[in-house]
C-alpha positions as CSV (number, residue, x, y, z in Angstrom):
1,M,-0.1,0.1,-0.1
2,N,2.9,2.4,0.9
3,R,4.1,2.0,-2.7
4,Y,1.1,2.9,-4.1
5,I,1.1,6.1,-2.2
6,K,4.5,7.1,-3.3
7,T,3.6,6.6,-6.9
8,A,0.1,8.3,-6.5
9,T,1.7,11.4,-4.6
10,P,3.9,12.5,-7.4
11,I,0.8,12.1,-10.1
12,V,-1.8,14.1,-7.9
13,L,0.8,16.7,-7.3
14,F,1.2,17.1,-11.0
15,L,-2.2,17.0,-11.9
16,S,-2.9,19.5,-9.0
17,I,-0.5,22.1,-10.4
18,W,-1.6,21.4,-14.1
19,A,-5.0,22.1,-13.4
20,I,-4.3,25.5,-11.3
21,L,-2.0,26.7,-14.2
22,F,-4.8,25.5,-16.9
23,F,-7.8,26.9,-15.2
24,S,-6.6,29.7,-13.7
25,G,-3.7,31.0,-15.9
26,R,-4.0,29.5,-19.5
27,Y,-4.9,32.9,-21.0
28,M,-2.1,34.8,-19.2
29,L,0.5,32.1,-20.3
30,Y,-0.7,32.1,-23.7
31,L,-0.2,36.0,-23.6
32,Q,3.6,35.8,-22.8
33,E,5.9,37.0,-25.2
34,Q,7.1,34.3,-27.7
35,L,9.9,35.5,-29.5
36,Q,11.6,32.8,-32.0
37,L,8.8,30.2,-32.3
38,F,11.6,27.1,-32.7
39,Q,13.6,29.2,-35.2
40,N,16.7,29.3,-32.8
41,S,20.3,28.7,-34.4
42,W,23.6,27.8,-33.0
43,D,24.5,31.5,-33.3
44,Y,21.3,32.5,-31.1
45,F,22.7,29.7,-28.8
46,I,26.2,30.7,-28.4
47,E,25.2,34.8,-28.1
48,N,22.6,33.7,-25.1
49,C,25.2,31.7,-23.2
50,T,27.9,34.6,-23.3
51,Y,26.2,36.7,-20.6
52,N,25.0,35.7,-17.2
53,A,21.7,33.8,-16.8
54,G,21.6,33.7,-20.7
55,F,20.9,30.0,-20.4
56,A,18.0,30.2,-18.1
57,Q,16.7,32.8,-20.4
58,M,17.1,30.7,-23.4
59,V,15.6,27.6,-21.7
60,T,12.4,30.1,-20.8
61,E,12.0,31.3,-24.1
62,F,11.7,27.6,-25.4
63,I,9.2,26.5,-23.2
64,I,7.3,29.8,-23.3
65,Q,6.8,28.7,-27.0
66,F,4.5,25.8,-26.1
67,C,1.9,28.4,-24.4
68,Y,0.3,28.9,-27.7
69,I,-1.0,25.5,-26.9
70,P,-2.8,26.4,-23.4
71,W,-2.9,22.8,-22.2
72,L,0.6,21.7,-23.4
73,G,2.2,24.8,-21.9
74,C,0.5,24.2,-18.5
75,L,1.7,20.3,-18.7
76,I,5.4,21.3,-19.5
77,L,5.5,24.2,-16.6
78,A,3.2,21.8,-14.0
79,G,6.0,19.1,-14.9
80,V,9.2,21.4,-14.4
81,I,7.5,22.5,-11.1
82,T,6.8,19.1,-9.6
83,A,10.2,18.0,-10.8
84,G,11.5,21.1,-8.6
85,I,9.5,20.2,-5.7
86,Y,10.9,16.6,-5.7
87,M,14.5,17.9,-6.3
88,L,14.3,20.2,-3.2
89,K,12.5,17.3,-1.3
90,S,15.8,15.2,-1.9
91,I,18.1,18.2,-0.8
92,L,16.0,18.6,2.2
93,R,16.2,14.9,3.3
94,K,20.2,15.1,2.4
95,L,20.2,17.9,4.7
96,G,19.0,16.0,7.3
97,V,15.1,17.2,7.5
98,S,13.1,14.8,9.0
99,K,10.9,12.6,6.9
100,G,7.7,14.1,8.0
101,L,8.8,17.8,7.4
102,T,9.6,17.1,3.5
103,P,6.4,18.4,2.4
104,I,8.2,21.8,3.2
105,A,9.6,21.5,-0.3
106,I,6.3,22.7,-1.8
107,I,6.2,25.9,0.1
108,P,8.7,27.8,-2.4
109,T,6.5,26.7,-5.3
110,I,3.3,28.4,-4.1
111,P,4.4,31.9,-4.8
112,L,5.8,30.8,-7.9
113,I,2.9,29.3,-9.3
114,Y,1.1,32.4,-8.3
115,S,3.7,34.6,-10.0
116,L,3.6,32.4,-12.9
117,V,-0.2,33.0,-13.6
118,T,-0.2,36.4,-12.5
119,S,2.5,38.2,-13.7
120,E,4.8,36.4,-16.6
121,V,7.9,35.6,-14.4
122,T,8.2,32.1,-15.9
123,F,12.4,33.1,-16.0
124,A,12.7,33.5,-12.5
125,Y,11.3,29.8,-11.9
126,I,13.5,28.5,-14.4
127,Q,16.1,30.2,-13.0
128,F,15.1,28.8,-9.5
129,F,14.7,25.2,-11.4
130,I,18.3,25.2,-12.7
131,A,19.7,26.0,-9.3
132,I,17.8,23.4,-7.6
133,A,18.6,20.9,-10.2
134,I,22.3,21.4,-10.0
135,S,22.4,21.8,-6.3
136,S,20.6,18.4,-6.1
137,I,23.4,16.9,-8.2
138,V,26.1,18.5,-5.9
139,M,24.3,17.4,-2.7
140,K,24.7,13.9,-4.0
141,V,28.3,14.1,-3.9
142,K,30.1,12.4,-1.1
143,Y,30.5,14.9,1.9
144,K,34.0,15.4,2.1
145,Y,34.2,16.3,-1.7
146,Q,31.1,18.9,-1.6
147,Y,33.2,21.9,-0.9
148,I,35.8,21.1,-4.0
149,V,32.8,20.4,-6.3
150,G,30.6,23.3,-4.7
151,T,33.5,25.6,-5.4
152,I,34.0,24.6,-9.1
153,S,30.1,24.4,-9.8
154,A,29.0,27.7,-8.2
155,P,30.5,29.9,-10.9
156,L,29.2,27.9,-13.5
157,L,25.7,27.8,-12.0
158,F,25.6,31.5,-11.7
159,W,26.6,32.0,-15.1
160,L,23.8,29.5,-16.4
161,C,20.9,30.8,-14.0
162,G,22.1,33.9,-12.2
163,A,21.4,35.0,-8.6
164,P,19.3,31.6,-7.5
165,A,22.7,30.3,-7.6
166,I,23.3,31.6,-4.0
167,L,21.2,28.4,-3.0
168,L,24.2,25.9,-3.5
169,P,26.6,27.6,-1.4
170,I,23.7,27.9,1.4
171,F,22.9,24.1,1.0
172,I,26.6,23.3,1.2
173,A,27.0,25.2,4.4
174,I,23.9,23.8,6.1
175,S,25.2,20.5,5.2
176,S,28.7,21.0,6.8
177,F,26.8,22.6,9.9
178,T,24.5,19.4,10.4
179,K,27.4,17.0,9.7
180,G,29.6,18.6,12.2
181,N,27.0,18.8,14.8
182,R,26.3,14.8,14.2
183,G,29.7,14.1,14.3
C-alpha cells in the first residue's frame, strides 16, 4: 500500500499543479511573449550563453513557445514545477530534515505558481529550477568532496542561472553544519 502512495503522490501533485495553471492562468500563459517560435540557431545559442543567466533565459523562451497550446504549456510547466519540488525535497532530506517535514519543499513553489499565472515571471522559476537541479546533483556527492565540487560549480551555476545560484553555497554550508553537529 505504501508503494502505491509513493507513486500516486507525485501524480496527484502534478495533476493539481496542472489544473491550477490550466484553469486559472492559461490565458495569461498564452499571452506571454514568445519570440522565436522554434527558429533558434547555433548563433542564437552561443550569443545567449555569453552573458549571465542567458542559458536560463533561452530555456524559458523555449518553454514559453509551447504556451500557444494552453494545455501543453501548462503541462510542461507543471512537470518542471513538480520536478523542482521533488529535487528540493531530496536536498532537504540530504540536509537532515526529518521525513515528516519534507512537504516543506512545496512551500517555495506556492508563490512561484502564483507569479507564473499573474505576472509572467516564468524566467524566475526556470532560474530557480536550474539552481535546484544542479544543487541536488552536487548534494549527492560525498560529503568530503562537496566543498570542492561546490567551489567549481558555483560560478558555473551563477553563469547559467544568475542570482538563485546562491542556493548552492547555502545548502553546502547547512550540510557542513549539520554534519559537524552529528559527528
